[in-house]
Every structure is written in C-alpha cells, then in structure tokens.
DSSP file (Angstrom, degrees, kcal/mol; ACC not computed):
  #  RESIDUE AA STRUCTURE BP1 BP2  ACC     N-H-->O    O-->H-N    N-H-->O    O-->H-N    TCO  KAPPA ALPHA  PHI   PSI    X-CA   Y-CA   Z-CA
    1    1 A M              0   0    0      0, 0.0   114,-0.2     0, 0.0     0, 0.0   0.000 360.0 360.0 360.0 147.8    0.0    0.0    0.0
    2    2 A S     >  -     0   0    0      1,-0.1     4,-2.6   112,-0.0     5,-0.2  -0.407 360.0-108.4 -77.6 160.7    1.1    3.6   -0.6
    3    3 A P  H  > S+     0   0    0      0, 0.0     4,-2.6     0, 0.0     5,-0.3   0.887 122.1  54.3 -55.6 -38.5    1.6    6.0    2.3
    4    4 A E  H  > S+     0   0    0      1,-0.2     4,-2.3     2,-0.2     5,-0.1   0.898 109.7  46.1 -64.0 -40.7   -1.5    7.8    1.1
    5    5 A E  H  > S+     0   0    0      2,-0.2     4,-1.5     1,-0.2    -1,-0.2   0.909 112.0  51.3 -67.7 -42.2   -3.6    4.6    1.2
    6    6 A I  H  X S+     0   0    0     -4,-2.6     4,-0.7     1,-0.2     3,-0.4   0.945 115.6  40.8 -60.3 -49.1   -2.2    3.7    4.6
    7    7 A L  H >< S+     0   0    0     -4,-2.6     3,-0.7     1,-0.2    -1,-0.2   0.883 111.2  57.8 -67.9 -37.6   -3.1    7.1    6.1
    8    8 A G  H 3< S+     0   0    0     -4,-2.3    -1,-0.2    -5,-0.3    -2,-0.2   0.769 109.3  45.0 -64.0 -25.8   -6.4    7.2    4.3
    9    9 A Q  H 3< S+     0   0    0     -4,-1.5    -1,-0.2    -3,-0.4     2,-0.2   0.575  95.1  97.2 -93.2 -11.1   -7.5    3.9    5.9
   10   10 A A    <<  +     0   0    0     -4,-0.7     3,-0.1    -3,-0.7    56,-0.0  -0.528  32.5 160.3 -80.6 144.1   -6.3    4.9    9.4
   11   11 A R        +     0   0    0      1,-0.3    28,-2.9    -2,-0.2     2,-0.5   0.566  69.2  47.8-124.0 -40.9   -8.7    6.3   12.0
   12   12 A T  E     -a   39   0A   0     26,-0.2    56,-2.0    28,-0.0    55,-1.6  -0.929  67.5-173.5-111.0 121.7   -6.9    5.7   15.3
   13   13 A I  E     -ab  40  68A   0     26,-3.4    28,-2.7    -2,-0.5     2,-0.5  -0.958  13.2-155.3-121.0 117.2   -3.2    6.8   15.4
   14   14 A A  E     -ab  41  69A   0     54,-2.4    56,-2.9    -2,-0.5     2,-0.7  -0.805  15.3-153.1 -86.2 126.9   -1.0    6.1   18.4
   15   15 A V  E >   -ab  42  70A   0     26,-2.5    28,-2.6    -2,-0.5     3,-1.0  -0.891   2.8-158.1-109.6 109.2    1.8    8.6   18.5
   16   16 A V  E 3  S+ab  43  71A   0     54,-2.4    56,-3.0    -2,-0.7    28,-0.2  -0.761  82.3  16.3 -87.6 116.9    5.0    7.4   20.1
   17   17 A G  T 3  S+     0   0    0     26,-2.5    -1,-0.2    -2,-0.7    27,-0.1   0.661  77.9 174.7  95.1  19.1    7.0   10.4   21.2
   18   18 A L    <   -     0   0    0     -3,-1.0     9,-0.2    25,-0.7    -1,-0.2  -0.419  28.9-130.1 -57.8 127.8    4.3   13.0   21.0
   19   19 A S        -     0   0    0      7,-1.5    -1,-0.1    -2,-0.1     5,-0.0  -0.500  12.8-145.0 -87.0 150.8    5.9   16.2   22.4
   20   20 A R  S    S+     0   0    0     -2,-0.2    -1,-0.1    30,-0.1    31,-0.1   0.593  78.9  91.7 -79.0 -13.2    4.5   18.5   25.1
   21   21 A V  S >  S-     0   0    0      2,-0.0     3,-1.9     1,-0.0     7,-0.3  -0.753  72.3-140.3 -99.6 106.8    6.1   21.5   23.2
   22   22 A P  T 3  S+     0   0    0      0, 0.0     3,-0.1     0, 0.0    -2,-0.1  -0.328  90.1  41.2 -56.9 143.0    4.0   23.4   20.7
   23   23 A G  T 3  S+     0   0    0      1,-0.4     2,-0.3     2,-0.1    -2,-0.0   0.076  89.8 106.7 101.0 -23.2    6.2   24.3   17.7
   24   24 A K  S X> S-     0   0    0     -3,-1.9     4,-2.9     1,-0.1     3,-2.0  -0.679  77.7-125.9 -86.1 145.1    8.0   21.0   17.6
   25   25 A A  H 3> S+     0   0    0     -2,-0.3     4,-2.3     1,-0.3    -1,-0.1   0.868 109.8  63.2 -56.3 -37.4    7.1   18.6   14.8
   26   26 A A  H 34 S+     0   0    0      1,-0.2    -7,-1.5     2,-0.2    -1,-0.3   0.562 115.6  31.8 -69.0  -6.5    6.4   15.9   17.3
   27   27 A H  H <> S+     0   0    0     -3,-2.0     4,-1.9    -6,-0.2    -2,-0.2   0.723 120.7  46.3-108.0 -49.2    3.6   18.1   18.7
   28   28 A D  H  X S+     0   0    0     -4,-2.9     4,-2.3    -7,-0.3    -3,-0.2   0.840 107.8  55.3 -71.4 -34.9    2.3   20.0   15.7
   29   29 A V  H  X S+     0   0    0     -4,-2.3     4,-2.2    -5,-0.3    -1,-0.2   0.963 112.1  42.3 -64.4 -51.1    2.1   17.0   13.3
   30   30 A P  H  > S+     0   0    0      0, 0.0     4,-2.7     0, 0.0    -2,-0.2   0.890 113.1  54.5 -61.8 -36.2   -0.2   15.0   15.6
   31   31 A A  H  X S+     0   0    0     -4,-1.9     4,-2.3     1,-0.2    -2,-0.2   0.901 108.4  49.4 -62.5 -39.7   -2.2   18.2   16.4
   32   32 A S  H  X S+     0   0    0     -4,-2.3     4,-1.0     2,-0.2    -1,-0.2   0.910 110.8  49.1 -64.8 -42.9   -2.7   18.7   12.7
   33   33 A L  H ><>S+     0   0    0     -4,-2.2     5,-2.1     1,-0.2     3,-0.7   0.920 111.2  50.2 -62.2 -43.0   -3.9   15.1   12.2
   34   34 A Q  H ><5S+     0   0    0     -4,-2.7     3,-2.0     1,-0.2    -2,-0.2   0.905 105.8  55.9 -61.3 -41.8   -6.3   15.5   15.2
   35   35 A A  H 3<5S+     0   0    0     -4,-2.3    -1,-0.2     1,-0.3    -2,-0.2   0.731 104.8  54.8 -63.9 -21.2   -7.7   18.7   13.7
   36   36 A H  T <<5S-     0   0    0     -4,-1.0    96,-3.5    -3,-0.7    97,-0.5   0.165 130.3 -91.4-100.1  17.4   -8.5   16.7   10.5
   37   37 A G  T < 5S+     0   0    0     -3,-2.0     2,-0.2     1,-0.3    -3,-0.2   0.399  78.7 137.4  98.7  -2.4  -10.5   14.1   12.4
   38   38 A F      < -     0   0    0     -5,-2.1     2,-0.7    -6,-0.1    -1,-0.3  -0.548  56.3-121.7 -76.7 143.2   -8.0   11.4   13.3
   39   39 A R  E     -a   12   0A   0    -28,-2.9   -26,-3.4    -2,-0.2     2,-0.5  -0.772  31.0-156.9 -82.5 118.5   -8.2    9.9   16.8
   40   40 A I  E     -a   13   0A   0     -2,-0.7   -26,-0.2   -28,-0.2   -28,-0.0  -0.859  12.5-170.2-103.2 129.6   -4.8   10.6   18.4
   41   41 A I  E     -a   14   0A   0    -28,-2.7   -26,-2.5    -2,-0.5     2,-0.2  -0.950  19.4-142.5-117.9 108.2   -3.5    8.4   21.3
   42   42 A P  E     -a   15   0A   0      0, 0.0    14,-2.4     0, 0.0     2,-0.5  -0.457  11.1-163.7 -74.1 140.5   -0.4    9.9   22.8
   43   43 A V  E     +ac  16  56A   0    -28,-2.6   -26,-2.5    12,-0.2   -25,-0.7  -0.982  28.6 147.1-122.2 116.5    2.4    7.6   24.1
   44   44 A H        -     0   0    0     12,-1.9   -25,-0.0    -2,-0.5   -28,-0.0  -0.993  50.2-127.1-151.6 144.3    4.8    9.4   26.4
   45   45 A P  S    S+     0   0    0      0, 0.0    12,-0.1     0, 0.0    -1,-0.1   0.734 100.1   6.6 -71.7 -21.7    6.9    8.3   29.4
   46   46 A S  S    S+     0   0    0     10,-0.1    11,-0.1    11,-0.0     9,-0.0   0.615  96.2 100.4-138.1 -17.7    5.7   11.0   31.8
   47   47 A A        -     0   0    0      1,-0.1    -3,-0.2     9,-0.1     3,-0.1  -0.340  46.1-161.8 -70.6 156.5    2.9   13.2   30.5
   48   48 A T  S    S+     0   0    0      1,-0.4     7,-2.0     6,-0.1     2,-0.3   0.678  75.4  17.7-108.4 -28.4   -0.6   12.5   31.7
   49   49 A E  E     +F   54   0B   0      5,-0.2    -1,-0.4     7,-0.0     2,-0.4  -0.978  61.0 172.3-147.1 132.6   -2.6   14.4   29.0
   50   50 A L  E >  S+F   53   0B   0      3,-2.2     3,-2.2    -2,-0.3   -30,-0.1  -0.998  74.7   0.1-138.9 138.8   -1.5   15.7   25.6
   51   51 A L  T 3  S-     0   0    0     -2,-0.4   -11,-0.1     1,-0.3     3,-0.1   0.798 129.8 -61.5  54.4  30.5   -3.8   17.3   22.9
   52   52 A G  T 3  S+     0   0    0      1,-0.3     2,-0.3     0, 0.0    -1,-0.3   0.598 114.8 113.8  75.8  10.7   -6.7   16.7   25.3
   53   53 A E  E <  S-F   50   0B   0     -3,-2.2    -3,-2.2     1,-0.0    -1,-0.3  -0.869  74.8-102.3-117.0 148.0   -6.2   13.0   25.3
   54   54 A K  E     -F   49   0B   0     -2,-0.3     2,-0.4    -5,-0.2    -5,-0.2  -0.424  39.4-132.2 -63.2 139.3   -5.1   10.6   28.0
   55   55 A V        -     0   0    0     -7,-2.0     2,-0.3   -14,-0.1   -12,-0.2  -0.768  14.7-154.2 -98.4 140.6   -1.4    9.6   27.6
   56   56 A Y  B     -c   43   0A   0    -14,-2.4   -12,-1.9    -2,-0.4    -9,-0.1  -0.874  15.7-138.2-112.3 148.4   -0.3    5.9   27.8
   57   57 A R  S    S+     0   0    0     -2,-0.3     2,-0.3   -14,-0.2    -1,-0.1   0.800  84.6   6.3 -74.3 -30.3    3.2    4.9   28.8
   58   58 A S  S >  S-     0   0    0      1,-0.1     3,-1.0   -42,-0.0     4,-0.4  -0.955  74.6-107.9-147.8 163.7    3.5    2.2   26.2
   59   59 A L  G >  S+     0   0    0     -2,-0.3     3,-1.5     1,-0.2    -1,-0.1   0.884 117.8  60.6 -60.0 -37.9    1.7    0.9   23.1
   60   60 A E  G 3  S+     0   0    0      1,-0.3    -1,-0.2    -3,-0.1    25,-0.0   0.716  96.9  60.5 -65.0 -20.1    0.8   -2.2   25.1
   61   61 A D  G <  S+     0   0    0     -3,-1.0    -1,-0.3     2,-0.0    -2,-0.2   0.612  76.8 106.8 -81.4 -12.7   -1.1    0.0   27.7
   62   62 A I    <   -     0   0    0     -3,-1.5     4,-0.1    -4,-0.4   -48,-0.0  -0.545  59.4-155.4 -72.7 123.7   -3.5    1.3   25.1
   63   63 A P        +     0   0    0      0, 0.0    -1,-0.1     0, 0.0    -3,-0.1   0.210  67.8  57.6 -89.6  17.2   -6.9   -0.4   25.7
   64   64 A E  S    S-     0   0    0      0, 0.0    -2,-0.0     0, 0.0     2,-0.0  -0.939  94.9 -80.2-140.6 162.6   -8.4    0.0   22.2
   65   65 A P        -     0   0    0      0, 0.0     2,-0.4     0, 0.0    24,-0.1  -0.322  40.0-151.6 -64.8 145.8   -7.4   -1.1   18.7
   66   66 A V        -     0   0    0     22,-0.3    25,-0.6     1,-0.1   -53,-0.1  -0.975  13.7-170.6-121.1 129.4   -4.8    1.1   16.9
   67   67 A D  S    S+     0   0    0    -55,-1.6    25,-1.2    -2,-0.4    24,-1.1   0.900  75.0  18.0 -81.7 -44.1   -4.7    1.4   13.1
   68   68 A L  E     -bd  13  92A   0    -56,-2.0   -54,-2.4    23,-0.2     2,-0.6  -0.989  58.9-151.2-136.4 134.7   -1.4    3.3   12.8
   69   69 A V  E     -bd  14  93A   0     23,-2.2    25,-3.1    -2,-0.4     2,-0.5  -0.945  18.4-163.0-105.2 115.7    1.6    3.7   15.0
   70   70 A D  E     -bd  15  94A   0    -56,-2.9   -54,-2.4    -2,-0.6     2,-0.5  -0.881  10.0-150.1-103.6 124.9    3.3    7.1   14.2
   71   71 A V  E     +bd  16  95A   0     23,-2.8    25,-2.0    -2,-0.5   -54,-0.2  -0.860  30.0 168.5-113.7 123.8    6.9    7.3   15.5
   72   72 A F        +     0   0    0    -56,-3.0    -1,-0.1    -2,-0.5    23,-0.1  -0.457  52.8 103.5-117.9  54.1    8.7   10.5   16.6
   73   73 A R  S    S-     0   0    0      1,-0.1    23,-0.1    23,-0.0     5,-0.1  -0.891  81.0 -77.5-131.6 161.4   11.7    8.7   18.3
   74   74 A P    >>  -     0   0    0      0, 0.0     3,-1.9     0, 0.0     4,-0.6  -0.211  43.6-112.5 -60.0 151.0   15.3    8.1   17.3
   75   75 A A  G >4 S+     0   0    0      1,-0.3     3,-1.3     2,-0.2    29,-0.1   0.827 114.3  65.3 -53.5 -35.9   15.9    5.3   14.8
   76   76 A A  G 34 S+     0   0    0      1,-0.3    -1,-0.3     2,-0.2     4,-0.3   0.771 102.6  48.6 -61.3 -25.4   17.7    3.2   17.4
   77   77 A E  G <> S+     0   0    0     -3,-1.9     4,-1.6     1,-0.2     3,-0.4   0.598  89.8  85.2 -87.5 -12.2   14.4    2.9   19.4
   78   78 A T  H <X S+     0   0    0     -3,-1.3     4,-2.9    -4,-0.6     5,-0.2   0.793  77.4  61.3 -70.7 -29.8   12.3    1.9   16.4
   79   79 A P  H  > S+     0   0    0      0, 0.0     4,-2.2     0, 0.0    -1,-0.2   0.938 108.7  45.4 -60.2 -42.0   12.9   -1.9   16.4
   80   80 A G  H  > S+     0   0    0     -3,-0.4     4,-2.0    -4,-0.3    -2,-0.2   0.891 113.2  49.9 -64.9 -39.1   11.4   -2.1   19.9
   81   81 A I  H  X S+     0   0    0     -4,-1.6     4,-2.6     2,-0.2    -1,-0.2   0.896 108.9  53.0 -65.6 -39.4    8.5    0.1   18.9
   82   82 A A  H  X S+     0   0    0     -4,-2.9     4,-2.3     2,-0.2    -2,-0.2   0.918 107.5  51.1 -61.2 -43.4    8.0   -2.1   15.8
   83   83 A R  H  X S+     0   0    0     -4,-2.2     4,-2.4     1,-0.2    -1,-0.2   0.915 111.8  47.4 -59.9 -42.6    7.8   -5.2   18.1
   84   84 A S  H  X S+     0   0    0     -4,-2.0     4,-2.1     2,-0.2    -2,-0.2   0.894 109.1  53.7 -65.7 -40.4    5.2   -3.5   20.2
   85   85 A A  H  <>S+     0   0    0     -4,-2.6     5,-2.2     1,-0.2     4,-0.5   0.903 111.6  45.5 -61.8 -41.2    3.2   -2.4   17.2
   86   86 A V  H ><5S+     0   0    0     -4,-2.3     3,-1.2     1,-0.2    -2,-0.2   0.922 110.3  55.1 -64.7 -44.2    3.1   -6.0   16.0
   87   87 A A  H 3<5S+     0   0    0     -4,-2.4    -2,-0.2     1,-0.3    -1,-0.2   0.839 109.2  46.1 -61.0 -35.1    2.2   -7.2   19.5
   88   88 A I  T 3<5S-     0   0    0     -4,-2.1   -22,-0.3    -5,-0.1    -1,-0.3   0.506 114.6-114.3 -88.6  -2.4   -0.8   -4.9   19.8
   89   89 A G  T < 5 +     0   0    0     -3,-1.2    -3,-0.2    -4,-0.5    -2,-0.1   0.770  50.8 172.1  78.9  24.9   -2.1   -5.8   16.3
   90   90 A A      < -     0   0    0     -5,-2.2   -23,-0.2    -6,-0.2   -22,-0.1  -0.255  32.8-137.9 -60.6 156.8   -1.6   -2.4   14.7
   91   91 A K  S    S+     0   0    0    -24,-1.1    23,-2.5   -25,-0.6     2,-0.3   0.740  77.4  14.1 -89.4 -25.3   -2.2   -2.3   11.0
   92   92 A A  E     -de  68 114A   0    -25,-1.2   -23,-2.2    21,-0.3     2,-0.4  -0.995  55.2-147.2-152.4 153.4    0.8   -0.1   10.1
   93   93 A L  E     -de  69 115A   0     21,-2.3    23,-2.1    -2,-0.3     2,-0.5  -0.992  18.7-171.0-122.1 129.8    4.0    1.4   11.4
   94   94 A W  E     -de  70 116A   0    -25,-3.1   -23,-2.8    -2,-0.4     2,-0.5  -0.975   8.9-159.9-127.9 117.8    5.1    4.9   10.2
   95   95 A L  E     -d   71   0A   0     21,-3.0    24,-1.4    -2,-0.5    23,-0.3  -0.860  28.9-121.3 -96.1 126.9    8.5    6.4   11.0
   96   96 A Q    >   -     0   0    0    -25,-2.0     3,-2.2    -2,-0.5    22,-0.8   0.001  47.0 -58.4 -65.0 170.0    8.4   10.2   10.6
   97   97 A Q  T 3  S+     0   0    0     21,-0.3    -1,-0.2     1,-0.3    22,-0.1  -0.193 126.6  21.9 -51.9 131.9   10.6   12.2    8.3
   98   98 A G  T 3  S+     0   0    0      1,-0.2     2,-0.5    -3,-0.1    -1,-0.3   0.375  98.1 109.1  89.9  -3.2   14.3   11.6    9.0
   99   99 A I    <   +     0   0    0     -3,-2.2    19,-1.4    -4,-0.1     2,-0.4  -0.934  38.4 164.9-112.9 122.5   13.8    8.3   10.7
  100  100 A V        +     0   0    0     -2,-0.5     2,-0.3    17,-0.2   -22,-0.1  -0.998   6.3 167.9-137.2 137.0   14.9    5.1    8.9
  101  101 A S     >  -     0   0    0     -2,-0.4     4,-2.3     1,-0.1     5,-0.1  -0.814  21.6-168.2-154.8 111.3   15.5    1.6   10.2
  102  102 A A  H  > S+     0   0    0     -2,-0.3     4,-2.3     1,-0.2     5,-0.1   0.875  96.7  52.6 -62.4 -36.7   16.0   -1.6    8.2
  103  103 A E  H  > S+     0   0    0      2,-0.2     4,-2.4     1,-0.2    -1,-0.2   0.924 109.0  47.6 -67.7 -44.0   15.5   -3.6   11.4
  104  104 A A  H  > S+     0   0    0      1,-0.2     4,-2.7     2,-0.2     5,-0.2   0.904 111.3  52.7 -62.5 -40.3   12.1   -1.9   12.2
  105  105 A R  H  X S+     0   0    0     -4,-2.3     4,-3.0     2,-0.2     5,-0.3   0.940 110.2  47.5 -58.7 -47.9   11.0   -2.4    8.6
  106  106 A Q  H  X S+     0   0    0     -4,-2.3     4,-2.7     1,-0.2     5,-0.2   0.918 113.3  47.6 -61.9 -44.7   11.8   -6.2    8.8
  107  107 A I  H  X S+     0   0    0     -4,-2.4     4,-1.6     2,-0.2    -1,-0.2   0.937 115.2  45.7 -62.2 -47.4   10.0   -6.6   12.1
  108  108 A A  H  <>S+     0   0    0     -4,-2.7     5,-2.8     2,-0.2    -2,-0.2   0.944 116.0  44.2 -62.7 -49.2    7.0   -4.7   10.9
  109  109 A E  H ><5S+     0   0    0     -4,-3.0     3,-1.5     1,-0.2    -1,-0.2   0.899 112.2  51.9 -66.4 -39.9    6.7   -6.5    7.6
  110  110 A D  H 3<5S+     0   0    0     -4,-2.7    -1,-0.2    -5,-0.3    -2,-0.2   0.824 109.5  52.8 -62.8 -29.4    7.4   -9.9    9.1
  111  111 A G  T 3<5S-     0   0    0     -4,-1.6    -1,-0.3    -5,-0.2    -2,-0.2   0.394 123.1-106.2 -87.0   3.0    4.6   -9.1   11.6
  112  112 A G  T < 5S+     0   0    0     -3,-1.5     2,-0.3     1,-0.3    -3,-0.2   0.610  73.0 139.2  86.7  12.1    2.1   -8.3    8.7
  113  113 A L      < -     0   0    0     -5,-2.8    -1,-0.3    -6,-0.2   -21,-0.3  -0.644  55.9-119.9 -90.5 146.0    2.2   -4.5    9.2
  114  114 A E  E     -e   92   0A   0    -23,-2.5   -21,-2.3    -2,-0.3     2,-0.4  -0.500  37.9-150.1 -70.0 155.0    2.3   -1.9    6.4
  115  115 A Y  E     +e   93   0A   0    -23,-0.2     2,-0.4  -114,-0.2   -21,-0.2  -0.995  24.6 172.4-142.3 134.7    5.4    0.2    6.8
  116  116 A V  E     -e   94   0A   0    -23,-2.1   -21,-3.0    -2,-0.4     2,-0.3  -0.997   9.9-179.8-135.6 139.2    6.4    3.8    5.9
  117  117 A E        +     0   0    0     -2,-0.4   -17,-0.2   -23,-0.2   -21,-0.2  -0.971  59.9  18.3-137.1 156.9    9.6    5.5    6.9
  118  118 A D  S    S+     0   0    0    -19,-1.4     2,-0.3   -22,-0.8   -21,-0.3   0.828  94.6 111.5  57.5  36.6   11.2    8.9    6.3
  119  119 A R        -     0   0    0    -24,-1.4     2,-0.5   -20,-0.1    -1,-0.2  -0.987  65.8-125.8-136.9 147.2    7.8   10.5    5.5
  120  120 A C     >  -     0   0    0     -2,-0.3     4,-2.5   -24,-0.3     5,-0.2  -0.823   8.7-150.3 -95.3 125.0    5.8   13.1    7.4
  121  121 A T  H  > S+     0   0    0     -2,-0.5     4,-2.6     1,-0.2     5,-0.2   0.873  97.9  53.4 -60.6 -37.5    2.2   12.1    8.0
  122  122 A A  H  > S+     0   0    0      2,-0.2     4,-2.4     1,-0.2    -1,-0.2   0.891 110.0  46.9 -67.9 -38.1    1.0   15.7    8.0
  123  123 A V  H  > S+     0   0    0      2,-0.2     4,-2.8     1,-0.2     5,-0.3   0.937 113.6  47.7 -67.6 -46.2    2.6   16.3    4.6
  124  124 A V  H  X S+     0   0    0     -4,-2.5     4,-2.5     1,-0.2    -2,-0.2   0.922 113.1  49.6 -60.2 -43.5    1.1   13.1    3.1
  125  125 A R  H  X>S+     0   0    0     -4,-2.6     5,-2.2    -5,-0.2     4,-0.8   0.926 113.5  45.5 -60.9 -45.2   -2.3   14.1    4.6
  126  126 A A  H  <5S+     0   0    0     -4,-2.4     3,-0.4     3,-0.2    -2,-0.2   0.931 114.8  45.7 -66.5 -46.3   -2.1   17.6    3.1
  127  127 A V  H  <5S+     0   0    0     -4,-2.8    -1,-0.2     1,-0.2    -2,-0.2   0.908 119.1  41.6 -64.5 -42.0   -0.9   16.6   -0.3
  128  128 A A  H  <5S-     0   0    0     -4,-2.5    -1,-0.2    -5,-0.3    -2,-0.2   0.545 106.7-130.7 -82.1  -6.5   -3.5   13.7   -0.6
  129  129 A Q  T  <5 +     0   0    0     -4,-0.8     2,-0.5    -3,-0.4    -3,-0.2   0.913  42.0 172.1  56.1  47.6   -6.2   16.0    1.0
  130  130 A I      < +     0   0    0     -5,-2.2     2,-0.3    -6,-0.2    -1,-0.2  -0.776   4.0 156.4 -89.4 124.8   -7.2   13.3    3.5
  131  131 A S        -     0   0    0     -2,-0.5   -94,-0.2   -94,-0.1   -95,-0.1  -0.982  34.2-162.5-149.0 138.3   -9.6   14.6    6.2
  132  132 A L              0   0    0    -96,-3.5   -95,-0.2    -2,-0.3   -96,-0.1   0.383 360.0 360.0 -99.4   1.6  -12.1   12.7    8.3
  133  133 A V              0   0    0    -97,-0.5    -1,-0.2   -98,-0.0   -96,-0.1   0.376 360.0 360.0-114.8 360.0  -14.1   15.9    9.2
C-alpha cells in the first residue's frame, strides 16, 4: 500500500514520542492530524494528558485497537517500537521524516504491518487531502 492509502485507511493513530512542546514537529504534526479528524492516542513516558487525550506509557497499555503507530523517536528505538506495534495488532508502522530503520522495517513487515519510513504524516495528509471531518 502507498503511504496515502495507509493514512487514508487509518482512523486511530498512536503517536510514540508526542511532544509537550508546541512548535516542535512531534507536537504540531499529531495536532494537525487530530484537527483533521484522526483519533490521536499519545504515548509518552511522563505526561498525563496531551492534545486533550489521556497519555499511555507504552503501546501495550492502550486499551483499544490502533490502526497506525506514528513514531517520533530516534531510529535506534524503532525496532522495539515495531515489536510493540506487532504485539498490539496495529495495521501499520510509520516512521516520521528523517527516521529510517531496516530492522524496524523487517520486524513490521514480518509481523504483517504496512510500513512507511522517512515521510511526514502531515505532509502526506495535506498533499493527498485526507480529512475525516
């Protein structure tokens, strides 16, 4: 599937590394997706609420199905995130612009997940004009 198809089929997006700081891509990109109707579930080690949503410590702590795991963490952390995405039954793993990992790709694809790396979800959404509202 293309990145546009993957994002177009997603409704619930778990964001690993969602930032508390407005102005940072890891905050503004998920906020933009939320503004266009996507359900954003923040995953952060210490925050309790971000973008008006309850924050979970790990993907495994999320009590509902996740369509897409969107990653704003260093490439070295992505294989573990990929394993977690497979474990929770996510449909896709997306590494944001500037993040590439052959190991995460292999784990995701072996686990049956669609995979995108080094692309920005907000840019893909805007260019493809994907909106759920």
